[in-house]
Structure formats: structure tokens, C-alpha cells
N, C-alpha and C positions, 0 to 999 in steps of 0.2 A: 213814196217819200221824196220830198224835194231836198236832195243832198247836193252839196257843193264840195268838190274835192279840194282839200287844203294842202295836202302833202302826200307824196307817194314815193316809195322805194320798192326794191324787190321783196322786202320783208314786212312792210307796214303801209297801209293806206289809211289816211285820216280824212274823214268827211264831216261837214257840219250839216245836221239835219234841221232845216228851218221849221218844219212842221212841229217837231218835238223839242226843239231848242236844246239839242245835245250833240256831243261829238260821237260819231260812230267810228271806232278804231278796229280795223281788220288786220290782224297779224297773220303772216303767211310763212310756212316752211320752218326750217331749222333756225333756232334763235341762239344767240351767244350773249355773253356779258356786254359786249360792245353794241350789238343790235338792240338789245333791251334798253340799255341806258340811252342810246341815241334816240330810239323811238319814243321812250317815255318822256324825255326832255322836249322832244318835238310836240308830243301830246300836250304837255304843260304850256308850251308857247302858244299852241293853237287855242287852248282853253282860255288863256289870257286875252289873246287877240279877239276872240269872238265874244268875250265876256260871258262865258258859258259856265254853268254850275253842275252839269250832268254829263256823264260819260257812259257809253255802252262799249265795253272792251271785249271784243270777240276773238277768242283763241281757238275757234273751231278748226282752223287750218294750220295750227302750230303742230310741228311734227317731231319736236325734240325736247329734251330736258334743258332747262336754263337756270338751274338752281344757284349757279354762281352769282346771279344777279338778285337773288331773293332778299338778302340782308340789305343791300343798297335800296331796293324797292321799298322795303318796309320802314327803314330808318331815315332815308333821305327823300325819296321821291313822293311817297304818300303824304308826309308832312308838308312838302312844298305844294302839292296839289291842294291840300286843305287850306294852306295859307293863301293860295290864289283864289279861294272861294268855292272849291269843290263841295257839293252837298250830297250828290247821289253818284254812286259808282256801281254799275252792274257788270259782272265779269262772267262771260260765257266760257265754260270749260272746254278744253280740247278733248277730242276722243283719245288722244295719246296719254297713256297713264303717267308717263314721266313728266309731261308738261303739266298735268293736273297736280302732281306732287310738288312741282316748282311753284305753282299758284298757291297751294296750301302753305308752303314754307314762307312765301312772301307775306301772306296774311298773318302767319304766326309772328313775324317780325314787325308787324304794323301795330303801333301804339296809339295812333289817333284814328278814331272812327271816321 
């Protein structure tokens, strides 16, 4: 994959994959309301900057519950992503059961496909 690093912190790395024309987002470690909101808003900015319509959101390395961000993700962030042109969003589950529950809760709060 021809990936270009767009943003990186201790809890998220965002790459643009030129071959597939998608953002690859790799979340790492424990997540909080603050890290989820900051990372998601950075993802939105990167998507706009690259004029990208596809995201591969990888939670494989997430190690905690982050359900306090679920409602915000479903009601605020996903609609903003859709407004910015998001067409495809693939979400790789974490092996951590609590992180998976947080993902499911976010999707329950999502009203726009």
C-alpha cells in the first residue's frame, strides 16, 4: 500500500492510501471521550483535505470501553462525515469486548447511513 501519514498521536494514526483512495485510521490503546472526539474530528479534517469518500477505521488495537463518546459519534460526528462526502465506512472491531460494545452503541445512535 502506498500510504502517506497525515496525522499521528499516541492514540491514533491517520494515513491516506493512494492506491485505494481511502483514509486508513489506526486507533491504539485506551480511548476516552476526549481522544475519540479529537481523533474523529481530525479524521473529518483529513477526509476533507484529501477529498476522500472512503474510510477504513481500524480498532484492532483499542483496549478499552469508550461508550461515553458513542452518542456524540452517532448524532454529531457521523452526520458531519456524511455532509463532508463520506460514502463508505468500514469499521474493524477491537478484540476487546468493551470496545466492541462501544462501537455497537455508536452505531445505534447513528441515524444517517
